[in-house]
C-alpha positions in Angstrom: -23.7 7.7 23.4 -26.8 8.8 21.6 -29.7 9.6 24.0 -33.3 8.6 23.0 -36.4 10.8 23.5 -34.5 14.1 23.6 -34.6 17.4 21.8 -33.2 17.7 18.3 -30.5 20.0 19.5 -29.3 17.4 22.0 -29.5 14.7 19.4 -27.4 16.7 17.0 -24.8 17.4 19.8 -24.7 13.7 20.7 -24.3 12.6 17.1 -21.5 15.2 16.6 -19.7 13.9 19.7 -20.2 10.2 18.9 -19.1 10.7 15.3 -16.0 12.6 16.5 -15.1 10.1 19.1 -15.4 6.9 17.0 -14.9 8.4 13.5 -12.0 10.4 14.7 -10.0 7.3 15.2 -10.6 6.1 11.6 -9.8 9.6 10.3 -6.5 9.6 12.3 -5.5 6.3 10.8 -6.4 7.5 7.3 -4.5 10.8 7.9 -1.3 9.2 9.4 -1.1 6.5 6.7 -1.7 9.1 4.0 1.1 11.3 5.4 3.3 8.3 5.4 2.6 7.5 1.8 3.2 11.1 0.7 6.4 11.4 2.8 7.6 7.8 2.5 11.2 8.8 1.9 11.6 11.0 5.0 9.5 8.6 7.1 11.6 5.6 6.0 14.8 7.6 6.9 13.5 8.3 10.4 12.3 4.7 10.9 15.6 3.3 9.7 17.4 5.3 12.4 15.6 3.3 15.1 14.8 -0.1 13.4 16.2 -2.3 10.6 14.8 -1.6 7.2 15.6 -3.3 3.9 16.8 -0.9 1.2 15.3 -1.2 -2.3 17.9 -2.7 -4.7 19.5 -0.5 -7.4 18.8 -2.3 -10.7 19.5 -1.5 -14.3 19.0 -3.4 -17.6 22.0 -3.4 -19.9 21.0 -3.2 -23.5 22.8 -5.9 -25.5 23.7 -5.3 -29.2 20.8 -6.4 -31.4 18.8 -7.5 -28.3 15.0 -7.0 -28.3 12.8 -6.3 -25.3 11.7 -9.7 -23.9 8.1 -8.4 -23.4 5.6 -8.4 -20.6 4.7 -12.1 -20.9 8.2 -13.3 -20.4 8.7 -10.8 -17.5 5.5 -12.1 -15.8 6.7 -15.7 -16.3 10.0 -14.9 -14.6 8.2 -13.2 -11.7 5.8 -16.1 -11.3 8.8 -18.5 -11.2 10.2 -16.5 -8.2 6.9 -16.4 -6.3 4.8 -19.4 -7.6 2.2 -18.9 -4.9 1.9 -15.2 -5.7 -0.7 -13.3 -7.7 0.4 -10.7 -10.2 -1.1 -7.3 -9.2 0.7 -4.8 -11.3 3.5 -4.4 -13.9 5.6 -1.2 -14.1 6.9 -1.0 -17.7 10.5 0.1 -18.3 10.6 3.8 -19.2 14.0 3.9 -20.8 16.6 1.4 -22.2 18.4 1.0 -18.8 15.2 0.4 -16.9 13.9 -3.0 -15.9 10.4 -4.4 -15.6 9.1 -4.2 -12.1 6.4 -6.7 -11.2 4.3 -6.4 -8.0 3.2 -9.8 -6.7 0.8 -10.5 -3.8 1.8 -13.5 -1.7 -0.3 -15.3 0.9 0.1 -13.6 4.2 0.6 -10.1 2.9 -1.6 -7.3 4.4 -4.5 -6.3 2.2 -6.2 -8.5 -0.4 -5.4 -6.2 -3.3 -2.0 -4.8 -2.5 1.4 -6.3 -3.4 4.6 -6.0 -1.4 6.6 -8.8 -3.0 8.6 -7.3 -5.9 10.5 -8.7 -8.9 12.8 -6.7 -11.2 13.3 -8.4 -14.6 15.9 -7.4 -17.1 14.1 -6.2 -20.2 16.8 -7.4 -22.6 17.6 -10.9 -21.2 14.5 -11.8 -19.1 16.8 -12.5 -16.1 15.6 -11.7 -12.6 17.8 -8.8 -11.4 16.5 -8.5 -7.9 13.6 -9.5 -5.6 11.9 -8.2 -2.5 10.1 -10.9 -0.6 7.3 -9.9 1.8 8.1 -12.9 4.0 11.8 -11.8 4.4 11.0 -8.1 5.3 11.8 -6.8 8.7 9.0 -5.7 11.1 9.8 -2.0 10.3 9.5 -2.8 6.5 6.1 -4.4 7.1 4.8 -1.5 9.2 5.9 0.9 6.4 4.2 -1.3 3.8 1.0 -1.2 5.9 0.5 2.5 5.0 -1.3 1.8 1.7 -3.7 -0.9 2.9 -4.5 1.1 6.0 -5.1 4.2 4.0 -7.5 2.6 1.6 -9.1 0.2 4.1 -7.8 -2.9 2.4 -6.0 -4.0 5.5 -9.4 -5.0 7.0 -11.1 -6.3 4.0 -14.6 -5.2 3.0 -15.3 -3.9 6.5 -12.2 -1.7 6.4 -13.0 -0.3 2.9 -16.6 0.6 4.1 -15.1 2.3 7.2 -13.0 4.5 4.9 -16.0 5.3 2.7 -18.1 6.2 5.7 -15.2 8.3 7.1 -15.4 10.4 4.0 -18.8 11.5 5.1 -17.7 12.6 8.6 -16.9 16.2 7.6 -20.5 16.5 6.3 -21.8 15.0 9.6 -19.7 17.4 11.6 -20.8 20.4 9.5 -24.5 19.6 9.8 -24.5 18.6 13.5 -22.0 21.4 14.5 
């Protein structure tokens, strides 16, 4: 706790300790979720040894003779047909002729207000849905892995969580000044 009516040295020490005790928990969550994001492949491999995880589908678009790219609008329409209650968050454009559109949809109940864990792969030549990944059908392990991003940026706890992450960014300065 912070003691009142004390010397500045004691106040600095108390602030250092309190910031470390409470802020350290926030920094730990940020660090662990960040490490999970950076090393998602190895972390998923370890988690899949002890819990059921859902692998991402291998998809490819097959170019048809004379076919033209269906375009983003048609890909979005296909994704919205799959998840009608979902909100489009991001479209990954195909990078080569065999790649598909990948659309990130946020469904009600997903962690974080801005993220998207429901995915739709759309064939760029036919507009057909090649594969989906539904948040509501994911295993508990999948959901915990998916929580890394909203935990890391604070989105998992809304505006309060985002402010905690911002304030945690100032903790090293507080530690330096009070240390």
